[in-house]
N, C-alpha and C positions, 0 to 999 in steps of 0.2 A: 361401323356396321351395327345396326340395331339388333336386338335380341331376336326379333321375328325373322329378320333376314338370315341370321346365323342358323336358326332352327330350320328354315326352308332349305338352306344350302346343305345342312347335315342330312336332311331327309332325302334330298336329291342324290347326294353321294351314296347313301345307303341303297337307294333304288338302283342306281347304276351298278353298284357292286353286286346286288341281287341278280340283275340281268346277266351278269357274267358267270353265274353258277348254273348247273344243269337245270335245277328247278326253275330258275328265272328264264333261262333260254327256251326251255320247252313250254313254259307258260306263254311266253311271247309268241312262239311258233304256233301254238294252238289258237291264240287270239287272231293272228294274221291269217291262218288257214281258214278259220271259220268266217272271218270277214270277207275273204275272197270267195268262198263258197256261196255266201249270201249274195254278194255282188253279182256273181255270174249265175245265180239261181240254180246251183247244183245241189242235189240232196246229200245228206250226211254231214255230221259235225264230229270233231275230235276233241277229247279232253286232255288236259295236262297229264293225267294218270295214264291214259292210253299211250301217250308219247313216251312216258317213262318206261312203260312195258316194252315198247318198241326199241328204246335205247338198250334195255337189258337184253332183249331178244337178239339184237345185233351186236352185243358185246362192246358197245361204245365204238363201233367201227362203221365206216362208210359201206353201204350195201354195194356200191359200184366198184370201189377201189380196194376195199378190205383194209384200208389204212385207218389209223386212229382219228377220232373226232374230238374236238374241244369246244366248250361252250363260250369261252372268252375270246379275246382278240379277233374282233369282227373282220379284220383284213387278212388274217392268217390263212394259209392254205388248208389247215385242218379244221377251220370253222365249220360247225355243224349247220346244215340247212335241211329243210323239209322239202322233199320232192314228191310229186304225184306220179305214180306209175303211169297212169293215163292222165296226161296233162289237162288242166282245166279248160284250156282253149282248143283242145284237140277237136278236129272235125267229126270224130266218131260219135260224139254226143253221149258217151257212157261214163264220163268222169264223175267221181263222187268225192266228197270231202271227208269220208270216213277213214278210219285207221287202215282198213284193208287196202286202200289205194295210196297209202303213204309209206315212205321209207326215208330214213335219215342218211344223208349223203354229204360229202364235202361241198362247200359252196361253189368252188370252181367246176366240180363235176355237174352240179345242178345247172349252172349257167351254160355249160357245154351241151347238156341234154336239151335244155329249153323245152319246147312244146312237142318235140318229135317223139314218135314211139321209141321205146327202149331198144327194140330190135334195130331200128335205123341208126341209133348211136353207135352200134357195133357193126354196122354194115351187113345185117342179116335180114332175111325175109320171114323168119319164123320167130316165135317167142324165145326169149333168151334168159338164162340165169348165169350170173358170174360165178367163177370158181369159188369166191368167198361165200356166196349165197348157198351153193351146194354143200360146202364143207361145214358151215356154221349155223345156218338158219334151219329151224324146224321144218320137217317135211310138209306140214299143213300150210305154213307160211309160203314155202316155195310153190305149192299148188295154187294158192291165192294169186301170187304174182303172175304165174303162167296163165291162169284162167283170165285174169284181167287183160293181159297182153293179147291173148287169143281173141277175146271179145272185141277189143279195140281193132285188131287187124281185120277181123271179119266185117266189122262195121265200116272199115275203110275199103272193103271190096276184095280182100285177100282170102284165099281158101286155106285156112289153117285150123289145127286143133291144139288144145293145151298139152296133149300127149306128145305132139311132134314139136320138140324144142331143141335148142342148141345151148351147150355150155360153152361160154366164152371166157377168155382170159380177163382178169380184172382190168378195169379201165386205168390207163396210165396217162400222164400228161401228153405224151406224144400223140395220143388220139385227138387232141385238140387241133393239131395241124391237119389231120386227116379229115376232120369234120368240116373244115373250111372249103 
C-alpha cells in the first residue's frame, strides 16, 4: 500500500467516525434535508446548529416515542432520523424545510409515519401531541407543532383548529402492526 493510499484510508476512517458523532450525524441530516427541500422546491432550509438546538430541546429523545436517540449504529432501533411534521410529499402543499417543521425521531418511527399526517399515525382526526412532547418540549414548540398539523389538516379539507388537539400515548412498536 502506498503512502497516498494509506492517507486516503485514514481520512476516510476519520470521516466515518465523525459521521457517527452527534455533530456528524446532524451535519449529514441538515445536508440531506436541504437537498430534498431543494429537489421538491419547498421553502426553508435548516442548519446543523438548528438541529443541535432541536436535539437539546428534545433531550436527545425521540419526539414520537420518548425513547433515547443515538447518532451511531445506522441499523439500530435508536438511530436518530430527521422527520418533517408535514411531509415533503404531502398533498397539503404547506411543507417547509425549516426547523419549525422538523423533529428528531427514531428511524423506525420515521419509516412508520412516512408521508402521512401525524394525526393519522395515531388514528386521530385532530392535531396530536405525544405524552413526551407535552411533558418535555417547551410550550412554544408544542404550539408550532400543533399549528403545522392544523394547517396541514385544513389544507386536506378537514375542519380543525390548533387549539383543538389530542394528547396521545407515545408511539410504540405495536403501532406498526396497526398502521398496516
